[in-house]
N, C-alpha and C positions, 0 to 999 in steps of 0.2 A: 504494500500500500504506500502511496506517495503522500507525504505531508507537504502542504503548500504554505506553511506558516513557520514562524520563529527561525529566521535564517541566522547562520553563524559563519564566520570566517570570510576571507576575501579570496576568491578564486583567481586563477590565471586568466589573462586576456579579458579583462573587464572593460567594456566600453560604456562610458557614462552617457546618459541622455543628452547632456549639454555638448558632448563631442560628436553628436550625430549630424555630420555633414555629408554622409555617404549618399543619401538620396537627393542631394542638392543638384539640380540640373546644371547650375553654373559651373560646378567642379567636374561634371561628367561622370562622377562615381555613382555606382549602384551597388546594392548588396547582392551577392551571389552565394549559392549554397555549395558547401564542400562536403563530400562523402569521405569519412575517415575509416581507418582500420578499427576493428572492435576494441572498445575501451581505450582509445587513443585520442579522444577529442581534445583534452587539455594539452597533451604532448604536441599534437598537430598545431594547435593555436599558438603555442609558444614558439614553434619553429617558423610559422608564418609571420609572426611579429618580429622575429629575429631577422627576417628578410625585408622588413619594412612595410609589410602589409598590415592593414587594420583588421583584426579578427574579432568576432563576437561569439562567445560560447554561452548561450543561456543555460543557467544552472538552477536547480531546485534543491531544497533540503529534503532528504529521503531517509526513512528509518529502515535499517537493515537488521535482520535477525539471523544469527549464525551461531551454532554451538551454544545455545542458551544465553547468548549475549546480544544485547540490543545496542546498536550504534546509530548515531545520526550523522550522515555524511552529505556532502554536496555531490550531486550527480547531474549529468547532462539532461536537460529537458527533452532533447531529441537525441536519443542514443545513436551514435555514429554520424552525427551531422553538426556542423557549425556554419557560421556565415563569415564572409570576407568582403570588404569593400574594394571594388576595382573600377578603374576606367579602362575599358577594353582597348581604346585607341592609344592610351598612354602607357599603361602598366604592362609588364611582362607577365601576363596572366598564365602562360603555359608553365611557368616555373612552379605554380601552385601544385600542379599535378605531380611534380617530382619531390615535393616536400615530405620529410619524414612524418609518418603517421597519416598521410593523406592517401586515399584511394583514388580520388579524382574530383574535379568540378562537375556538377550536374550540368549537362550540356545537351543541346539539340542542334543538329546539322553542323557539328564540328565547332560550335561556339558556345561558351557558357550561357546558360539561360538565367536571366535576372529574376530575383525573387519579386513578386508583385509589390508595388508601392504600398507602404503602410504596414506590412506584416512585421518586419524587423523593428520598425519604429514603435509599433504597439508593444513588442517584447521589451524594448528599451525603456518604454514608459512604465512597465511593470517591475523594473529593477529597483532594488533598494540600495542604500549606501554601501552595503557589504558585497554588492555584485550578484545577489541572488534574485532570481525571478520569482515574484510573488503575485499570485492572482488573489485578489481580495473577494471573498464571499461574505455576504451578510444576510441576516434573517430578513425575510420578506422579499428577497431578490428573485427574479425570474431566471431560471437556468435551463440549459439544454443538456440532456443526458447524452454522453458520447458512446457508451457501450452497453452491452447487456440486452435483455429482452425488450427494454423500453427505450432503446437507442433512438435519438432524434426527437423524443418527446420533450415538451416544455413543462417544467414544474416550478413550484414555488418553495423556497427554502423555509422550513418551519423551525429547524433547530440545528446548530453546529455543536460538535463536541471536541474535546481536546485530543482525540485520537485520530482525527482526520475524517471522521464519519459525519455525514450530513443527512438529516431527515428531510425528505422532499415530498411535497404533496402533489400527486399527479391526478389530472382529470381523467378518470376512467369509469366507464359504465354509468354515467350520469351522476357521479359523486367524486369526492376527493379521497384518494387512496394514498396512505403514507408508504414511503419506501425509504430504506436506509441505504445510502450509496457512499462509496469512498469519494472524497473531494477531488481526486485525480480524474474521475469520470464525469466531471461537470465543467461546463463553461458558461459564463454569463450569456444570457439570451439577448439578442439585439432588439 
C-alpha cells in the first residue's frame, strides 16, 4: 500500500516548482519521459544531471514490510520512469539514451515524444519542500477510483485514516454505498 502523506528526506534530482522553465516556449525546452532500468530511477537522474540535463524524478513516501519490519522509504511515483527537460534542436538528446541507468527516451518515429503540457507541471505543483510528491485528499472531496471492480467511478471521501485507507461513498443501486480503498487508488475528480 502506498502512503501519500508525511514525507521525509530530500531525494536526488529534485526540481523545485519555481525552477520550472522547461515548458516555456521561449526557451524551446519541453519535458520528455525517460524509461530507466529496474530500480535505477535515482541513479539515472543523477547521471543525467551530471551531464547537464535537468531531470525530475517524482517520488512518494511508501511503507514497506519485510521480515516483520516496517520501513518508510521514498520510492518513484512511476517505477522505471523519470522526466528530463530538453530542447531537441539545441541539446544533444541522443546522449540521454547512453546514460547509465537509462533504457531509452520514449520516442515515436525516431524522435523523443514530448510529455503533454501540464502533466509534469501538475506533478511539480504537488511537490513539497522535501522533494516528495504529495497528493492532498480531504473529506468531502470528489475522487475517481483508479483500480478494482469500481474503477473509473466517482465517489465522495467520507473519512481518511492514518494508515492510508480512505472510506469512499459510491452511488450504486440508487443509494450511497461505502467502500474502503487505499489512497494510492484514488485521484481527485475534475
